[in-house]
C-alpha positions in Angstrom: 10.4 34.6 69.4 14.0 33.6 68.5 16.4 36.4 68.1 13.8 38.9 69.1 14.9 41.9 71.3 11.7 43.9 72.3 11.9 47.3 74.0 8.7 48.7 75.7 9.2 52.4 76.3 7.3 55.6 76.7 7.1 58.5 79.3 6.9 57.6 82.9 3.4 57.2 84.2 2.3 55.8 80.8 1.9 52.1 81.6 5.2 50.4 81.0 5.0 48.6 84.3 1.3 47.6 83.5 2.2 46.3 80.2 5.1 44.4 81.4 2.9 42.4 83.7 0.5 42.0 81.0 3.0 40.5 78.7 4.2 38.1 81.6 0.5 36.9 82.0 0.6 36.2 78.1 3.8 34.1 78.5 6.4 36.6 77.5 9.2 37.0 80.0 9.2 40.8 80.2 11.2 42.6 82.7 10.3 45.9 84.1 13.1 48.1 84.7 15.4 45.2 85.0 18.1 46.6 83.0 17.3 50.2 82.4 16.9 51.9 85.9 18.6 54.2 88.0 20.0 51.8 90.6 23.5 52.1 88.9 25.2 54.1 86.3 24.6 52.4 82.9 27.7 51.5 80.8 28.3 50.4 77.3 28.3 46.8 78.4 24.5 47.2 79.5 23.6 48.1 75.9 24.8 44.6 74.9 23.0 42.6 77.6 20.7 39.9 76.1 17.0 40.1 77.0 13.7 39.1 75.2 11.6 41.8 76.3 12.6 44.8 78.6 9.9 47.7 79.7 11.3 50.8 81.0 10.8 54.5 80.5 14.5 55.0 81.6 15.5 53.3 78.3 14.4 56.2 76.1 17.9 57.9 75.9 19.8 54.6 75.1 17.4 53.1 72.4 19.8 53.7 69.4 22.7 52.3 71.6 20.9 48.9 72.3 22.6 46.1 70.4 20.5 43.8 68.4 17.3 45.6 69.0 14.5 44.2 66.9 11.2 45.9 68.1 10.3 49.2 69.9 7.0 49.3 71.3 6.1 53.0 72.2 3.4 53.4 74.9 1.8 56.8 74.8 -0.5 58.3 77.3 -2.6 61.7 77.1 -0.2 64.4 78.0 -2.3 66.0 80.7 -2.7 62.5 82.5 0.9 62.1 82.5 1.5 65.6 83.8 -1.1 65.3 86.4 0.4 62.1 87.7 3.9 63.5 88.0 2.6 66.6 89.5 1.1 64.8 92.2 4.6 63.0 92.7 6.6 66.1 92.5 8.9 64.6 89.8 9.8 68.0 88.3 8.7 70.3 91.3 11.3 73.0 91.9 12.6 71.2 95.0 12.8 67.3 95.7 11.0 67.4 99.2 7.6 66.3 97.9 9.1 63.4 95.8 11.3 62.1 98.7 8.5 62.1 101.5 5.7 61.3 99.0 4.0 64.6 99.9 4.2 63.9 103.8 7.4 65.7 105.1 6.5 65.7 108.7 5.4 62.2 108.7 8.4 60.9 106.6 11.3 62.8 108.3 9.5 62.9 111.7 9.0 59.2 112.0 11.6 58.1 114.9 11.3 54.5 113.6 12.6 55.4 110.0 16.4 54.6 109.8 18.5 57.5 108.6 20.0 55.0 105.9 16.6 54.7 104.5 16.1 58.4 104.3 19.5 58.8 102.8 18.9 56.0 100.1 15.4 57.6 99.3 16.9 61.1 98.8 19.8 59.6 96.6 17.2 57.9 94.6 15.1 61.1 94.0 18.2 63.2 93.1 19.3 60.6 90.5 15.8 61.1 89.0 16.5 64.7 88.8 19.9 64.5 87.5 18.6 61.9 84.9 15.9 64.3 83.6 18.1 67.4 83.4 20.9 65.3 81.7 18.6 64.0 79.2 16.8 67.1 78.1 17.4 70.2 80.4 14.0 69.4 81.8 14.3 71.9 84.7 14.8 74.8 82.3 11.0 76.1 82.0 10.2 78.3 85.0 6.9 76.7 86.1 6.4 73.1 87.1 3.7 72.4 84.8 5.9 74.0 81.8 8.5 71.4 82.8 6.1 68.6 82.7 4.8 69.8 79.4 8.4 69.8 77.9 9.0 66.4 79.4 6.2 64.7 77.6 7.1 66.3 74.2 10.6 65.7 74.5 10.6 62.1 75.8 8.1 60.9 73.2 9.8 62.8 70.5 13.3 61.3 71.7 11.8 57.7 71.5 10.5 58.3 67.9 13.8 59.8 66.7 16.1 57.1 68.3 13.8 54.2 67.3 14.0 55.4 63.7 17.7 55.3 63.9 17.8 51.5 65.0 15.9 50.1 62.1 14.0 48.0 64.4 10.3 47.4 63.9 8.4 50.4 65.6 4.8 50.3 66.8 3.0 53.3 68.7 -0.2 52.7 70.6 -2.3 54.7 73.0 -2.4 53.2 76.6 -6.1 54.3 76.5 -6.6 52.1 73.3 -4.9 48.9 74.3 -8.2 47.1 74.7 -9.3 48.1 71.4 -6.2 46.6 69.6 -5.9 43.1 71.3 -5.6 41.3 67.9 -2.8 43.8 66.6 -1.0 43.4 69.9 -0.8 39.7 69.6 0.2 40.0 66.1 3.1 42.4 67.0 4.3 40.2 69.9 3.7 37.0 67.9 1.2 35.6 70.2 -2.0 33.8 69.6 -4.9 34.5 72.0 -3.3 37.6 73.6 -5.5 39.0 76.4 -5.7 42.2 78.5 -7.4 40.5 81.7 -6.6 43.4 84.0 -7.1 47.1 83.3 -4.4 49.6 83.8 -3.9 50.4 87.5 -2.3 53.4 89.4 0.4 51.9 91.4 1.6 55.2 93.2 -1.5 55.8 95.2 0.7 56.1 98.4 1.6 59.7 97.2 -0.5 62.6 99.0 -3.2 64.0 96.6 -2.2 67.0 94.7 -4.3 68.6 92.0 -2.6 70.1 89.0 -3.8 73.7 88.3 -5.5 74.3 85.0 -3.1 74.0 82.3 -2.9 74.9 78.8 -0.5 72.7 76.8 2.2 74.2 74.6 1.8 74.4 70.9 4.4 71.6 70.5 2.8 69.2 72.8 -0.6 69.8 71.5 0.5 69.2 68.2 2.4 66.0 68.9 -0.7 64.6 71.0 -3.0 65.4 68.1 -0.6 63.6 65.6 -0.6 60.7 68.1 -4.6 60.6 67.6 -5.8 62.5 70.7 -8.7 64.6 69.9 -8.9 68.2 70.9 -11.5 67.8 73.6 -9.1 65.3 75.5 -6.4 67.9 75.6 -8.2 70.7 77.5 -9.0 71.1 80.8 
């Protein structure tokens, strides 16, 4: 693993956190959003930070600026699943209230034991997300929330491909749903013998209030990219 610099990247809600933990259990000291996150403004010096393996969906806009990058591992997930998960969270909703309060505004803002500074910090965190998504793709332009989520899935994955190609790094794309069928290839990609997936992917944001996405027809661009990624037609219709 000498002189290796691996970036695991994909859309949010596509398993980057889960995969970082999987790599850790296999002996690779992977970080999850340890470098690429929204806690601070990224500078050129961050692109030079040494790391063995960083896993973060926030890294997508910066792929072609990361110094010494040797491998890009691109996780993809069914667009309808990504869209549904972000719809529940309210990531690209018209307003930030649902995302801030996790879908429980009365309980969140009405809690007398919740310090004002925590509310302010949570609000700032959500607003940074919205600014980040708009800056890196004008993702609030479509009129409907599902339209914005559709655009996000297409744009983020296409951006990852385009920028990874510019780096000259080794590029590998795989469906989150097919990780278990590619254990041998994963071990080879990461230079590991006996690579295991001992824990299935888990939803780590169950604390958000349920919210079912309305019936959605994917745009032609998103549908065609998902098909190119190997998703059959029946997986892409509700």
